[in-house]
N, C-alpha and C positions, 0 to 999 in steps of 0.2 A: 335704363335702367340708373339713381339716385345713386349714390353714398351711402345715404341715409335706410334706404333702401336691401344696401348690403349689412349695416350693422346687426350683429345675431347677441343679444339682453344676455350677458353677462351668469353663466351658474349659479340658480341660487342654494345657502348653506341648506342647513337643517337645525331645525328644532325638535325636538321630541319632547310631548307633552305628555309624561307620567300621568292618568291615575290611578292609585291606590283603595281600591273599596273594600272599604269593613265590608261582608255581607256572611256576617255570623247570627247567629237565632235567635238572638236581642233587637240585630234591626229588624225583623217584622214587621208590616204591617205598612205607618207611614214613611218610615224611616225610610226603608229600603222602596218605595210609592213615591217620595219628593225625589229619593239618584236619579232611580231613570226615567219620571220628566224629567232631570235640569237637566241629566248628559246628554241625552237625547237632543234635547231644546242645543246647549251650546253647542253640539257637536254638525249637526246640522246646519242649522241656525246662525248661530253668532259668528262660529272663525270659522265656516270657508272662506267668506269676505276678508279678515286680518290676510288670510294663507298668501289671499288672491292678489291681494290687495299690495303685498310687502315683495320690495324689487330685489329685498338681501337675502330672505329666508321662507321658507316653505312649511310648511304648522305638519306635524307629522304626532300623530299619534298612537301609544298601545298602554293598555287600563287590564289589568292585577285586579282577581278578586280575591281575599284571602276571609282562609271561616277554620275550620280545621284541614291542613295544607294550604297551596293556595295551586290559583290557574292565568292560564292569559283567558281574557274577552277577546284581543285583538291574538292576531295571527302569531304563535311562538315563534315563526323565522325576524320577526323583525318588526318595529314601527312602519303604520299604512297611514297612506293620505289622507286628507279629513272629508275629500268628497270617497272615499272608497270604503266608510266606517259605513257599518251595519248595522246599528243597537240593535238588541236584543235586548230585554228586560231580564234582570238581576237576580235573581230568587236566592233570598235568608238560608243559615243554615248553619246549623253546625258548631266549635268551638272559634274561636281567635291566638292565629297562632300568625301573629306579628312575624316574625321569628322567622320564618320560614320566606313572606316577603320580604322580609330584608336580605335573604340569602338568596334568591331570585331576582332580587333587584342589584346584591351587586356580584352578578355572574353574565347580566343582560349589558351592565354600565357597559361598553369595553368598542372599541375601537372594530373589534376577534367579535361583536353582536350584534345587541340594537344600537352601534351610536357607528354605525360602520357609512361612510359616506365618503360618493369618488370627489364631494366637493368641499368637503369639510363640514364639521356642526358643528354647533352653539351650546354651551353649558343645556343640559336641557331644565324643565320646570317642571316640578315634582309634589303634587296635592293628593295630601294621606288624606280619606275619611275616617272617623271611628266612633263609635259611643261607649266603647266601654275599655278593656284595658286587658294583654297578651296574658292567656295562657300555656303560653312553651316556653321556649329557654328563649328570649328575644333581647337576654343586654348582652350574650357573646355575641349573635346573630350580627344588632345592631354595630358593638365597636368594631365587627369587619366589615361592616359599611361605610364607615366611618371617612377608614384606609381606603376608598377607591375616589381620585381625583375628577373625577364626572358628579359625584357625589359632591364629594366638599365644594365643588363652583357651582353646584348646582340652586337656583331656585324653588324653598322646601316651604308647603306651607299646607298646614291641619287647620281640619277640619272639623272640631269636637262638638257630638250630635249628642244632647244632652244632657241630663245633669251626673250622670254614671262613667261619661267618658276621661280616662284617665290625662290631661292637663299635661301632669307632669313626665307622665314619657313621649307620650306625644312632642314635651319641648325638645326632649331629648333627644329625639329625631329628627323637630329642625331646628335645632341649638341653637332656639333662645324661645320663650312664653311669649314674642309679643309676636313669634309664626302663626300663629294661633286663636281663630274663633272659635267663638260659643256662640253654639246656636238648639235653639227650644220649641221649634216652631216648623212648619214644614214649608209652611211660603217663603222665610228668611231662611230657608237651606239650600231649596231651587234659586232660588235669587244670589247669595252670594256663590253656589258652583258656578251659576252665569259669568258670574262678574270677578271672577279669581279666576277661571280661566280665559278671559279674557284679555284684563286689564294684564296677567304673569307673564302670557304669551305676549302680550305686546310689548313688554318689556325688556322680554328675557333676547327677543328677537329684534329690539332699533333703539331703545337706550345708551345700551350697555355700548354700542361702536360710534356714540356722539358723544356722551358724554364727558367733560373733563376731571370731575371729582373723584378720585378714588374710592370706593365701597366698598365691604362684605357682602357676602351675597346674604348673610342673617340679614344684616339692614339694613337690604335692593327688599328682601321676604317680608319684613315687619315693611319699612317703607308700602309698597305693594298691599298691606292687609292693614296699612289703617286707612288709603284711600279708599278702600273698599270700603269699611266701617264707613267712615264719614258721605258718602257715595248715598251709602241706601238709611244712614240713619236723616239722612237730605229730602231724602223723599217720601220717606215717615213722617219727616214736623219733627224726627226730631231733634236738638241741638247735642251736638260733642259725641253721641254715643247709643248704638242700639239700645230701647228701651225692648227690655226682657219680662216690664210690671204684668203683659196682658197674653202673655204665654203657655198657651193650655201643653193638656199634656198629650203626647203622643197617642 
């Protein structure tokens, strides 16, 4: 046996991808249907190869839904590996308790909870999808969440679904309006969810390790959003922006 045969690969750190999905009553129909389809494809098709090919980071997933209260779709005991996710469609009903989701995130963003790892953990990626405005006391809960150091250093991106999505509140969550992507049709929504999932995961588990340029998480999130928008625009044959002129009603 050669010395090379005895080399053991270094243990990989964990990078957790959090999905926080609005499943309130206004998400019924094509909205929640598009989210379900895109999430299943991202988790089962796109992300596994990225996690497997990454020598430094293993991508794990934690999925929360919020409507009247909030609950974990993945186990409440902690994030799971990409290959262990069995997707079951989400169903829309109830209110929009964003505050409850913030409180639960604050609790789980801890080394004693979801970010526990023997090999270490990178700052997470948090993707928020919503089509309306909160119906609970979200301000106090979000203020508390913003004190959480893991949240401070996370990549935070929000997808505003439809015209009624409150972009001001979403910007308060992400820290900057540049980290929000507004979408008004189901086809673009599916593409955005998949591309944002992949690009944000790639960035957070690779780029920060090798970059000599100091940037803030808000700047990183905004850059990822710009890259995704540019890619979708190029694919649609639009110069410089996503063209919503032909989008129909949900």
